[in-house]
N, C-alpha and C positions, 0 to 999 in steps of 0.2 A: 669245095670250100669246109673247113674243118668245123666240126661242130662248136657249138659256144657252149662250154659248160656253164653249171650253175654256181654262185657262191659256194654253196657248202660242196660241190664235187671241185672245186678250186681247193678249199682250205682244208679239203681230205688228201688233196695231193702233195699240196704244202709240209701240212702236218707229219707225212709219212718220209721226210727228209729231214734226221737227226742234225740239226744244225746249232747243236752246243758253241758255243762262243770259241772253246777250245779246237773245234773242229773245224772243217771244210764245209761251205757252202756252196761251193761250186756246182753239185748235182743239181739244185734247187735256183741258182741263178739259171744254170743251162736248159732246163722245163719251161722257166718263164720266158723266156728268150724262145725257144720254139715255139711254143703257145703262142707267144705275141706273132711272129711271124707267121705260123699258119692262119692270122688272120690279117697278114699284108701289114703288119706295125713293123715299124722299124725300131730294133731297142739298142740300146749301146752299155758296154759293159766296162766297167774301170776295177782292174786288179791291180790291188795291194802292192809294193813291188817289195817290200819286207815279209811281205805273207803271199806268195802266189798261189797258196791255196782258198784264199778270199776274194770275193769282189763285189762288188756294188751293180746294179743294172736300173737305168734311168730311161725312160722313151719318152714321145711326144705324138699325141693324135691334134687334129683340127688344123686349124689355119696355122700357116707356120711364120707366126708373128708374137711379139712379146706380151704379157698380161696373162698368161696362163693360170689354173689353179693345180696347183702341186698336192698329190697325194703320196705323202710321204711316210713310210715305214721299216722297219727294220727286220731282215731275217734269221737272225741268230736269238737263241734263246738259250735261258741257263738251265744248265746239268740237270739231271734226274736219281743222278749216284745218292743212296743210301735213302731215299723218300719211299713211303709205303705206297705203292700205287695198287689200286685194284684193277687197273685195265692195264693195255699195254700204252705207253706216253706218246706213242709214235703212230696211233691207230686212233681216228675220231671214233667217238663211241658215244652214242646219243641215249641218255636215260633221263627218265623223271626230269623233260625238260631243260637238258643240258647236254651242251655237246664237251664231252672230257677229251682231254690230250694235251700235249705240252705244247705250248703256244695259242691254243683256241681262244686264249683272252689275250696273251701278250707275244707278239700279236699279228699272227697269223692270219687270224678270224679280219682283222682289217685290212690285212694285205690280200687276202683272196678278193674281199669286197673292191677295193681299190681297181685289182687287175680286170672284175669282170665290168667296173666301171669302164676302165680303160678302152676294151674292147667294143663296148657300149656306144660309145662315144664314137669310136671309130666308126661304126658300123652306120649308127645313126644320121651322122655328120652334125658335126657344132660349129656354132659359128663364133664361139670364145674355145681357146685349146684347152687341153688337160695333158698333163705330165704328170708321171708316176716314177718316184727316185723309192729304192729299197738299198738301203744302207748294211751294215754288216757291223757287230762289235759294239754294238749298241749297249750289252749286258756287261759287259765290261770298262765303261764310261763313255758312252758317245764318241769313241775314237774313228768311226769310220765314216762319219757324216762329213766331217769338215774336209776331208780328200774329196769326196762325192761330190759336194756341192759346187767345188773349185773346177772338178772335171767335168759339169754339165755346163760352166758357163761359154764355153768356147764351141760349144757341142749344139747345145738347143738354145731356142729365144728364152729371154729370162722372162719365168713367171712373175708373177703379182701377188697372191695370195697362197700362204702355204697350210694346210692341213696335217699335223702329225695326228695318226690315229689310235696314239696311247687311249690304254681305256679308263674313259673319263663317264661312263653312263650316258654317250651322247651329249653330254652336257658341252659348252662352250668354256673350256677352261683358258685363261689369257694370262696368266703369269704362274711362275713356278720358280723354286728355289735354283740357287746355283750350284755346281760340287765341284769339288776338286780333291782328287786324292792323292798321300806321298808313299810310294814304297819305301820302305822305312828297314836297311839291313843295320843290326846291331852288332860287332863284332866284337869281343870277349877274350880272354887270355884264361886257357883251361889250367885247371890243378885238382887236385882229390879235393873234395868236397870239403875234408875234414880241414883243411888249411884255406878255407873260401876266402879267409881275409887276405891273402897272398895273391889271390887271381881275380877276375871281374866275369862274373857271369850275364853272358848277354843276354838271355830271360828276365834274371831278376832286373836290370837295367830297363830293358823292355817295357815290365812290369810296372815300372815308375812312368816312364811316357805315357802307358795306356791310363793310369793312374789320375796323369794330369787332365787326360779326356774328361776323366768320371767327374772331377773337380768343376771343369769348366761346363760340362751340361750341367750339373746342380748349380753355377753362377746363374746361368743364361735362363736356366726353366725359374728363378726366384726373381728375373727381372720383370716389369712392368712392360709388355710388349706396347710399338707403336701400335698407331692406325693400320697401317699395310701389314705390319709383323703377325698382328692379330688374326688376319684373312686365314692364316695357315695353319697346318696341325702337323706337329706341334709349332707355336709362333716364337721358335727361338730357333738358331743355329743351333746344331746337332754334331757333336764330334764321336765317330764310329772306329772302331777296329772288328771286323768281321771273320780274319783267318789271321793263324800264328803258327808259325813251325819254329823247331830249333832244337838243341840238346842231341845230346849221344847217350849218353845214361846217368841215371838218376844220382850218380856219385863222382861226377865230374863238372864243374862248374862249365857253362854251357859256353862254346866259341860263339854259337853263331845262332839269331834270333830273325824271322823275317815276318814283317807283317806290314799294313796298309793302312794307315790313317787318313780317314777322310772326312770331309767337312761338307755340311749341307747347309747352306747361308741364306739367311733370310733377307732380302730387299734393303736397302738401310745401310747393311753393314758389308765392309769389303773383303772381297776374300783374299786381297793381298796383304791385309792385316792380320787375318788368321794365319796364313802362312808363316808372317814375319814373327806371329807368336809362338807358333811351332817350332821354329827354325832357333828361336831363340833357345828356349827349353833344350832342344836336343843339344846344342854348345853346352849348356849349362851341365849338362849330365856326360857327354861326353869329354869334358874337362874334369870332372871329377873319376872319371873311369881313367883316364889317362894319367892321374895322379898316383893311380894305384901301379898303371902298367902303360906303359909311352904308346904299345903298339892296338891298344884298344881303342876304337872308335866307331863313328855312327854315319855309316852313308845314306843320305834322302834323296831319290829323283821324282821329279812330278811324273804321275803315272796316267793322270786324265786331269783336264780341266774346262767344266761343262758350263756356260754363260746362262743365266738364269734368264726366262722369260719373262719382259718387261710389259706389263698391259700397256695396249698403245693407244693413244687418242686419236679416235675415228679409224681404227684398224679396218683395212678392206678385208683381212679375213675374217677377223671376229664377225662383223656386219654379213658376210656371205653365210657362217656357220649359223648366225641367228636367225637369219632369213630361212634356213631350211627346216633347223628345229623348233623354231617358236621360244627359243630358251632367252628370257632377258636376264638370268641372276647372273650375280658376280661370282666366279669360281676360280680358286686358284689351288695347285697341288704341290706337296712336299718333293716329290721324286723328279727327278731331273730329265728332259729329254732333248731330243734334235732340234725343238720349236727354238728355244735361243739361240743355236749355233745357223739356222735358217735366217732368222732377225737379225743375226749378229753382219750375215753377208748380204744384208739390205733385201731383205723377202718381210712383208707383212705375215705374220703368224699365228697361228691358234692351233690349240691340242680338243681334237674331238673322236670317240672312238667307241666302240660298244665294250660291253663289259665292264667289270667291277676289280679295280687295281688289287683290291682285298682276295683276289682268287689266284694273282700273278704268282709266280715264283712258288708255287704251292705242291704237296702232293694233290693227285686229282683236277689239276688244275681244270676250268672249266668256262665256258661263257654260255648264258643262257640262249635257247633256242629265241627267246621275245628280243633281247639284246641285239643278236645277231641279225634277227628282221628289220628290226629296228634300223641298225645298219646299211641295210638294204635298200629300206625305205629311205633313206638319208642318198645313198647314192644314185635312187633312180630319178630323186628330185633334182639334184647337183644336173646330170646329165640334163634334164629336161631343160633347166635353167640357161645350161648351156648353150642349148640350142635354141633358144629364143630369141 
């Protein structure tokens, strides 16, 4: 019988795989499957047909029946490019009561705890089943979870309570904003910049759309939030552009400019309304561009669409987490997760994981030893509850 690794040993192994979203996660998936198999646990892999170098993995232990608790995490991490790390990002380093490494907080620390719990549940025997679901491409818009959830349905008995382990300081988070992102390609017309009035600068026209986002943010910030919106930080819908590229030279009106416009929408506002507002502004600016040159245009495609997590009335997942943590507070977050996607697929869902989201995506990302240990205690309690 293979040895049972500790949560820390599992996290060290997971972090060693540089599963940045742009790259493959297959070596990590293969390791997880091999480790589970060594303990007699059958797992299932779903490979993305459009990206065969990426896959999700899921597994079930305990009675072959519906009603499992599902431990949900993602395997991808954000890049470390250009970040001033003091240590190797893909090696877990313990220092000053913290575990440093890319993904220790977001969210390979939780993944490790979930894998540990699955093996423990299998070895100890449980009366209520436990499932593991590890996705990919969460960091680029939660695009890997929906096909994974769909693939799980005909293979595993359906679970009833999903715990998504995004860093929440082990608090029961019952709501988050929805998110939608639009890949925007502005196509201009090149001329010498001394004659810019006869051309169309894709960059300068893009700036108008980005400034529209600034104006929307200012207007949203000035509004008085409703009771539900006031729970979020910030308590309004945000419009954001995080990356932009375009142009060929300083003295040529840019032919191309690309950026992503994303919206994080508070409950009570319709994401479709923001999409319509953005597209209306796009068409307004496009018409002005085409009045200068008919070949100019703006192409927009939806890159991701993450539903919000809606607080549930007497939610099974929330009740389970509260029974294990003793947390009775009301908590919501502004970041998006796969919890809303599980909820949309008919699962009860809640967010609860170790670590502080403020450390996610940062250089020298870390999870405190205390938080990791708190997550371990949570998983021990969960396995005990499933045995009862």
